[in-house]
Backbone bond lengths (Angstrom), bond angles and torsions (degrees), N, CA, C in turn:
res aa  C-N    CA-C-N  psi(-1)  N-CA   C-N-CA  omega(-1)  CA-C   N-CA-C  phi
1 X - - - 1.451 - - 1.528 108.97 -
2 X 1.299 116.16 137.28 1.464 120.54 -179.83 1.522 111.01 -79.42
3 X 1.294 115.75 157.98 1.460 121.98 176.70 1.524 108.38 -108.63
4 X 1.311 115.77 125.93 1.463 121.35 178.14 1.518 107.93 -109.88
5 X 1.306 115.24 149.72 1.449 116.68 -177.14 1.516 111.49 -153.14
6 X 1.302 113.78 149.31 1.450 121.41 176.01 1.514 108.74 -132.49
7 X 1.305 116.18 162.17 1.466 119.81 179.35 1.518 109.47 -142.73
8 X 1.327 114.65 159.37 1.461 120.80 177.60 1.521 108.66 -144.56
9 X 1.300 115.27 147.86 1.465 122.90 176.12 1.515 108.11 -125.92
10 X 1.336 116.16 148.31 1.460 121.27 178.03 1.520 108.71 -135.37
11 X 1.316 116.72 136.49 1.467 122.69 178.75 1.514 109.38 -130.60
12 X 1.324 116.54 133.57 1.459 120.69 175.32 1.508 112.70 94.09
13 X 1.333 115.19 -169.93 1.461 122.08 -178.80 1.517 112.27 -73.52
14 X 1.322 115.65 169.65 1.462 120.47 -177.80 1.529 112.18 -59.10
15 X 1.310 117.57 -53.30 1.470 120.26 -177.57 1.522 113.48 -85.66
16 X 1.318 117.58 -30.60 1.468 119.80 -176.21 1.529 113.01 -94.96
17 X 1.311 117.48 -13.12 1.459 120.69 -176.40 1.518 113.22 -82.53
18 X 1.323 114.70 -175.42 1.463 121.13 177.23 1.519 108.44 -153.84
19 X 1.313 115.15 163.84 1.454 119.77 -179.20 1.508 111.42 -143.91
20 X 1.320 115.19 -178.41 1.466 120.75 176.71 1.516 109.30 -141.90
21 X 1.327 115.02 150.79 1.459 123.92 -178.13 1.525 108.08 -118.96
22 X 1.335 116.08 137.21 1.473 121.27 177.32 1.527 109.49 -139.81
23 X 1.324 116.31 158.83 1.464 121.54 173.64 1.516 109.33 -122.13
24 X 1.322 115.03 153.79 1.457 120.97 -179.57 1.528 111.45 -59.78
25 X 1.344 116.83 -36.71 1.463 120.92 -178.59 1.524 112.76 -68.15
26 X 1.326 116.86 -20.35 1.454 120.70 -176.74 1.518 113.14 91.07
27 X 1.338 117.59 -1.15 1.463 120.07 178.51 1.523 110.62 -60.85
28 X 1.317 116.39 -34.27 1.463 122.19 172.76 1.518 106.99 -121.23
29 X 1.314 116.75 129.56 1.461 119.81 179.27 1.515 109.23 -138.75
30 X 1.304 115.27 114.42 1.470 122.36 177.87 1.528 112.85 52.66
31 X 1.327 116.78 44.47 1.467 121.60 177.10 1.533 107.75 -77.47
32 X 1.331 118.07 123.71 1.465 120.22 -175.66 1.532 113.21 -73.34
33 X 1.336 114.83 145.92 1.454 121.19 170.03 1.524 108.65 -144.15
34 X 1.341 115.62 162.24 1.468 119.77 -175.59 1.521 109.63 -153.74
35 X 1.299 115.61 172.89 1.459 121.91 176.61 1.526 110.12 -57.62
36 X 1.311 116.55 -45.23 1.468 120.08 -177.11 1.529 111.92 -66.88
37 X 1.316 118.41 -32.10 1.466 121.19 176.77 1.523 110.73 -71.89
38 X 1.319 117.29 -34.41 1.461 121.05 -179.16 1.514 113.14 -79.73
39 X 1.333 117.45 -42.36 1.452 119.79 -167.83 1.517 116.05 -118.46
40 X 1.323 118.23 -12.92 1.469 119.62 -174.80 1.522 113.77 -120.93
41 X 1.313 117.48 10.80 1.455 120.67 172.69 1.520 116.97 80.90
42 X 1.334 117.65 9.61 1.466 119.02 176.29 1.529 109.15 -63.72
43 X 1.322 116.59 140.72 1.459 121.40 -179.81 1.521 110.60 -64.71
44 X 1.318 115.54 137.52 1.457 121.29 177.99 1.520 110.81 140.90
45 X 1.295 115.98 163.33 1.461 122.32 -177.99 1.520 111.36 -66.78
46 X 1.337 115.55 143.05 1.458 120.66 174.10 1.525 109.03 -141.18
47 X 1.322 118.85 160.71 1.464 121.67 -176.31 1.532 113.56 -57.37
48 X 1.329 117.63 -38.39 1.462 119.81 -179.13 1.527 111.96 -65.00
49 X 1.318 116.46 -33.60 1.468 120.83 176.86 1.530 109.89 -64.44
50 X 1.315 116.43 -39.89 1.467 120.53 177.82 1.525 111.19 -66.02
51 X 1.323 116.61 -41.05 1.467 120.46 177.72 1.527 109.85 -62.39
52 X 1.333 116.98 -43.28 1.463 121.01 177.98 1.517 112.01 -60.63
53 X 1.324 117.38 -44.57 1.473 120.99 179.47 1.527 110.53 -64.04
54 X 1.331 117.30 -40.16 1.465 120.93 179.31 1.524 110.76 -63.61
55 X 1.331 117.56 -46.18 1.458 120.68 179.60 1.530 111.53 -65.14
56 X 1.320 117.04 -41.66 1.461 120.55 179.72 1.529 111.14 -63.38
57 X 1.338 117.43 -38.91 1.468 119.51 179.76 1.524 111.04 -66.74
58 X 1.322 117.30 -40.40 1.473 120.28 177.63 1.525 110.99 -64.96
59 X 1.329 116.76 -42.83 1.452 121.35 -179.24 1.533 110.87 -65.55
60 X 1.342 117.38 -40.14 1.470 120.97 177.38 1.521 111.12 -60.33
61 X 1.329 115.85 -42.29 1.470 119.56 178.45 1.521 110.85 -65.90
62 X 1.335 117.25 -37.48 1.462 120.74 178.11 1.525 110.53 -65.03
63 X 1.345 117.52 -39.61 1.464 120.63 176.57 1.520 110.40 -61.98
64 X 1.318 116.89 -41.93 1.463 121.20 179.09 1.525 110.26 -63.66
65 X 1.325 117.16 -40.13 1.469 122.09 178.48 1.524 110.15 -61.64
66 X 1.337 116.66 -42.33 1.467 120.07 177.45 1.522 110.21 -61.17
67 X 1.332 116.55 -40.42 1.460 120.98 -179.96 1.524 110.72 -64.39
68 X 1.320 116.36 -45.58 1.463 120.00 -179.36 1.516 111.64 -66.37
69 X 1.338 116.45 -34.45 1.461 120.63 -179.56 1.508 113.00 -77.85
70 X 1.323 117.52 -5.07 1.451 120.46 178.91 1.514 113.59 76.61
71 X 1.318 117.47 8.08 1.461 120.67 -178.44 1.525 110.36 -70.21
72 X 1.308 116.51 -45.86 1.460 122.67 -179.23 1.519 107.89 -136.92
73 X 1.301 117.52 143.23 1.457 120.83 178.37 1.528 110.03 -93.02
74 X 1.322 116.96 123.42 1.458 122.78 177.03 1.515 108.36 -124.34
75 X 1.318 117.53 160.92 1.461 119.92 174.33 1.525 110.83 -61.48
76 X 1.300 116.56 169.81 1.468 122.40 -179.05 1.527 112.12 -56.47
77 X 1.320 116.60 -33.27 1.457 121.37 -178.23 1.529 108.88 -109.77
78 X 1.321 116.16 122.17 1.469 120.70 179.07 1.521 108.81 -113.66
79 X 1.298 117.02 137.99 1.454 120.55 179.00 1.512 110.97 -141.18
80 X 1.299 115.44 166.31 1.459 120.70 178.75 1.517 109.54 -141.76
81 X 1.307 115.63 154.11 1.457 123.27 177.50 1.520 107.11 -125.80
82 X 1.318 117.26 127.39 1.461 121.41 177.43 1.516 109.11 -116.98
83 X 1.314 115.86 128.69 1.458 121.26 175.47 1.524 107.34 -109.68
84 X 1.316 116.26 130.48 1.460 121.94 -177.40 1.525 108.76 -115.57
85 X 1.311 115.18 124.86 1.463 121.58 179.21 1.520 108.06 -111.55
86 X 1.301 116.89 128.48 1.463 122.07 179.59 1.518 107.69 -102.53
87 X 1.316 115.87 123.08 1.463 121.04 179.45 1.523 109.10 -116.39
88 X 1.306 116.91 128.71 1.460 122.25 177.89 1.519 107.68 -121.65
89 X 1.312 116.05 137.75 1.457 120.29 178.65 1.515 110.97 -137.95
90 X 1.307 115.26 170.35 1.457 121.51 179.89 1.524 108.64 -121.39
91 X 1.325 116.34 129.39 1.462 121.29 177.60 1.533 109.92 -80.64
92 X 1.331 115.95 166.78 1.461 121.67 -179.46 1.530 112.15 -58.97
93 X 1.356 116.52 -30.55 1.473 119.33 -178.93 1.533 112.44 -83.02
94 X 1.329 117.40 3.44 1.458 120.91 178.02 1.517 114.40 92.53
95 X 1.335 118.19 -6.75 1.469 120.12 178.21 1.531 109.42 -80.23
96 X 1.318 115.57 157.17 1.458 121.66 -178.07 1.521 110.90 -105.97
97 X 1.310 115.52 155.63 1.452 121.19 172.84 1.525 107.91 -139.60
98 X 1.290 116.21 159.01 1.455 121.00 178.12 1.514 110.30 -141.80
99 X 1.294 116.39 151.82 1.462 120.11 174.91 1.524 108.29 -147.49
100 X 1.307 114.82 156.93 1.458 120.70 176.69 1.521 108.94 -109.75
101 X 1.305 115.75 138.12 1.456 122.29 172.04 1.523 104.87 -112.88
102 X 1.328 116.16 123.37 1.469 120.34 -176.46 1.522 109.47 -119.23
103 X 1.314 115.17 124.19 1.467 121.78 178.69 1.534 106.61 -112.22
104 X 1.333 117.01 121.27 1.469 121.08 -179.60 1.527 107.60 -120.49
105 X 1.326 115.71 133.51 1.472 119.73 178.32 1.516 109.31 -145.99
106 X 1.305 115.22 163.26 1.451 120.36 176.57 1.511 108.91 -69.31
107 X 1.316 117.36 136.77 1.453 122.17 179.63 1.514 110.75 144.74
108 X 1.308 116.97 -175.63 1.460 122.28 -179.13 1.517 109.08 -141.69
109 X 1.344 116.09 164.21 1.464 120.19 176.85 1.504 111.05 -64.83
């Protein structure tokens, strides 16, 4: 089994800083991301978008596998859409936590 890997760097403060995302394969290299891209809707790549694309690609392949196995009949082209919601909260002691909610369904953008 192959090993896949990605990396990210961050410089500066949480809201004023910026970072970059790269993959070992080179498909992504120093792609910028920031607080505003992640949490305030600024256009540009963000980690949650990558997670959504990864989940959608796996789900699409699983749908195709079901079709080939004869379990379920799907059209010739199978696709999936993943929506990723990032939730951040604050605990009583002042520490923060975050979680992702991922919704995957059949369909395309």
